[in-house]
Each structure stands twice: as structure tokens, then as C-alpha cells.
C-alpha positions in Angstrom: 16.1 -1.3 30.8 15.8 -5.1 31.3 12.2 -4.6 32.5 11.3 -2.6 29.4 12.9 -5.3 27.2 10.8 -8.0 29.0 7.6 -6.0 28.4 8.5 -5.6 24.7 9.1 -9.3 24.4 5.8 -10.0 26.1 3.9 -7.7 23.7 5.6 -9.2 20.7 5.0 -12.8 21.8 1.9 -14.4 20.2 0.5 -17.6 21.5 -0.3 -20.1 18.9 -1.5 -23.7 19.8 -0.3 -23.2 23.4 3.2 -22.2 22.4 4.6 -18.6 22.5 6.6 -17.4 19.5 8.3 -14.1 19.0 6.6 -12.2 16.1 9.8 -10.3 15.2 11.6 -13.6 14.7 8.8 -14.8 12.4 8.9 -11.5 10.4 12.7 -11.8 10.1 12.5 -15.5 8.9 9.9 -14.5 6.2 12.2 -11.7 4.9 15.1 -14.1 4.8 13.3 -16.7 2.7 15.2 -17.1 -0.6 12.7 -16.8 -3.5 13.6 -16.6 -7.1 12.8 -13.3 -8.7 10.9 -14.9 -11.5 8.8 -17.0 -9.1 6.1 -14.4 -8.8 3.6 -16.8 -7.1 6.1 -17.6 -4.4 6.8 -13.9 -3.9 3.1 -13.2 -3.5 2.7 -16.0 -0.9 5.7 -14.7 1.0 4.3 -11.2 0.9 0.8 -12.3 2.1 2.4 -14.3 5.0 4.3 -11.2 6.0 1.1 -9.1 6.0 -0.7 -11.8 8.1 2.0 -11.4 10.7 1.6 -7.7 10.6 -2.2 -8.2 11.1 -1.4 -10.1 14.4 0.8 -7.1 15.5 -2.0 -4.7 14.5 -4.5 -6.5 16.7 -2.3 -5.7 19.7 -1.9 -2.1 18.8 -4.6 0.4 19.7 -5.4 3.7 21.4 -5.4 2.1 24.8 -1.8 1.0 24.7 -0.6 4.0 22.8 1.1 2.0 20.0 0.3 2.4 16.3 1.5 0.2 13.4 2.4 1.9 10.2 3.0 -0.5 7.3 4.4 2.1 4.9 3.7 0.1 1.7 5.1 1.9 -1.4 5.0 0.9 -5.1 6.0 2.5 -8.4 2.6 2.1 -10.0 0.5 5.3 -10.3 -2.9 5.8 -11.7 -5.3 8.7 -12.2 -7.7 9.0 -9.3 -10.3 11.7 -8.6 -8.0 13.3 -6.0 -4.9 13.2 -8.1 -6.7 14.4 -11.2 -8.2 17.3 -9.4 -4.9 18.2 -7.7 -3.0 18.2 -11.0 -5.7 20.2 -12.7 -5.6 22.9 -10.0 -1.8 23.0 -10.0 -1.7 23.1 -13.8 -4.3 25.9 -14.0 -2.5 27.9 -11.4 0.8 27.4 -13.1 -0.7 28.6 -16.5 -2.1 31.7 -14.8 1.2 32.4 -13.1 3.0 31.9 -16.4 0.7 34.4 -18.2 1.2 36.9 -15.3 5.0 36.4 -15.5 5.0 37.5 -19.1 2.8 40.4 -18.3 5.0 41.8 -15.5 8.3 40.4 -16.8 9.1 38.5 -13.6 11.8 35.9 -14.0 10.9 34.3 -10.6 7.3 33.8 -11.5 8.4 32.4 -14.9 10.8 29.9 -13.3 8.2 28.9 -10.7 5.4 28.4 -13.3 7.7 26.3 -15.6 8.7 24.1 -12.6 5.1 23.6 -11.7 4.1 22.7 -15.3 7.0 20.3 -15.4 5.8 18.6 -12.3 2.3 18.3 -13.7 3.7 16.9 -16.9 5.9 14.4 -15.1 3.0 13.2 -12.9 0.8 12.7 -15.9 3.6 10.9 -17.7 4.2 8.3 -15.0 0.4 7.7 -14.7 0.0 7.1 -18.5 3.1 5.0 -19.0 3.0 2.2 -16.4 6.2 0.3 -15.6 6.5 -3.3 -16.9 7.6 -4.5 -13.4 5.8 -3.3 -10.3 8.0 -3.0 -7.3 6.5 -3.2 -3.8 8.2 -2.3 -0.5 6.8 -2.7 3.0 8.7 -0.9 5.7 6.6 -1.3 8.8 7.2 0.6 12.0 5.7 0.7 15.5 5.1 4.2 16.8 5.0 4.4 20.6 3.3 7.3 22.1 5.1 7.9 25.4 2.4 10.3 26.7 -0.6 8.2 25.9 -1.2 7.1 29.5 -0.6 10.5 31.0 -3.0 12.2 28.6 -5.8 9.8 29.6 -5.7 11.1 33.2 -4.0 14.5 33.1 -5.4 17.2 30.8 -3.1 19.4 28.8 -0.2 17.1 28.5 1.3 17.7 25.0 2.3 14.8 22.8 6.0 14.0 22.5 7.8 15.7 19.7 9.8 12.6 18.8 8.0 9.5 19.9 10.1 6.3 19.9 9.9 4.2 16.8 10.6 0.5 16.5 11.6 -0.5 12.9 10.4 -3.9 11.8 12.0 -6.0 9.1 11.6 -4.7 5.5 10.2 -6.8 2.7 10.3 -6.1 -1.0 8.7 -7.7 -4.0 8.8 -7.2 -7.7 6.0 -8.6 -9.9 5.7 -8.4 -13.7 2.6 -6.4 -14.7 2.1 -8.6 -17.7 2.1 -11.7 -15.5 -0.5 -10.2 -13.1 -2.7 -9.4 -16.1 -2.3 -13.0 -17.4 -3.2 -14.4 -14.0 -6.3 -12.3 -14.0 -7.3 -13.5 -17.4 -6.6 -17.2 -16.4 -8.9 -16.8 -13.4 -11.6 -15.4 -15.6 -11.3 -18.2 -18.1 -11.5 -20.7 -15.3 -14.7 -19.0 -14.1 -16.2 -19.7 -17.5 -16.4 -23.4 -16.6 -19.3 -22.7 -14.4 -21.5 -21.8 -17.4 -23.6 -24.8 -18.4 -23.9 -25.2 -22.1 -26.9 -27.4 -21.9 -28.9 -24.7 -20.2 -27.8 -22.1 -22.7 -28.8 -24.5 -25.5 -32.2 -25.1 -23.9 -32.8 -21.4 -23.6 -32.0 -20.8 -27.2 -34.5 -23.6 -28.2 -37.2 -22.1 -26.1 -36.6 -18.7 -27.5 -36.8 -20.2 -31.0 -40.1 -21.9 -30.2 -41.5 -18.6 -28.9 -40.6 -16.8 -32.1 -42.4 -19.5 -34.2 
């Protein structure tokens, strides 16, 4: 057991500037940083630092070592995509056909099922049309270790483990105002307008005026 723990510590240690630091301790220290909920910029910086540490872990994960990093990032902001639109359209059409058939054959089970499916489609459309004012992000990373990775490389026919060990990493959450994000995007755009040279624009307008004459 002690040997396995030493191997785990060796994998999780990352050398930076000649010194070895434990990546789990860094992740934990980032999650324990006290940041004011209304300090959105500081929240984003903490989130990005956390993702950079996960990038370092991801570099050590690969098929050869049989370890996979799953970030499991979730948020409460949903939009219509080609896949979601097509899926909801198919489910809605099937539910309507089932509803019509339920009235034809007088089946209460089909009727309840079709109403439930239409309610699901309506709810999914509602949450995509009415976006929340505050976007909540949650990152729950985990390391999935494939116990049979090495054996399958040399012995054919070895099935994968039904329940591979999982190492849960520290969880980080963040809540950002959607209005603030939109404002920041507009501010960056307004700053980019400084690159436009008015003198050049004025010269072009004069040249165009001369050409017209």
C-alpha cells in the first residue's frame, strides 16, 4: 500500500524550476482561495489557474499509463445547437404522433407518455430561450485509472474492469453575471476601436471625393 502511495505521489509531483511540488496541494490551495462573489475578474483568474493545473495533470495522462482525466465541467447556460435542435424536433414530432395515436386507440399509457415527452421538449426549449442572469460553473475533475491497461497491451481478450478506481480531485465552482460578461465583451470591442486611425479614414474620404469630381 505504501508503494502504491509513493507511486501516486511521484505521478502527481510536477517539477517546476528544479523543485518538486504536489499538484493536489496546488489544486486544493486554489479552491481554498477566498474570493468575493462579486469580484468576477478574480473568480475568472482563479478558475483559469485551476484549469492550468489540470492541464499539467492531463499531460501526464495518456493511453500508455492507462489514466484518463475527466474535467466534468457543468454550467446552467443552455443554447440551441444543431444537435439539440434536431434532437428536440425528433422527440417533439414523435410525441405528437404518439399523442394522435393515443386518441385514436384510446390508450391512457400512450397519452401520458406523449404528454411527458412534450413537456420535456417544452422545458428544454424554455431554458434555452430564457437564459439565467447568473451563470454558474462547476468543475469536478476525476482521474479514471484503468487497472487492466497494461495487461491488455500484451494479453489479448482481457476485458476491462467493470469499476475502475477513480481519484476525485478538488472541486471548484464559479458564478459569473451574464450582464457583466456581456459588458466586458463590449469594453474589449470599444478598446479595439482605438486601433482605427482617423487620419487615414479622413484621407480616404478626401480621395474618394476627388475621384467623384
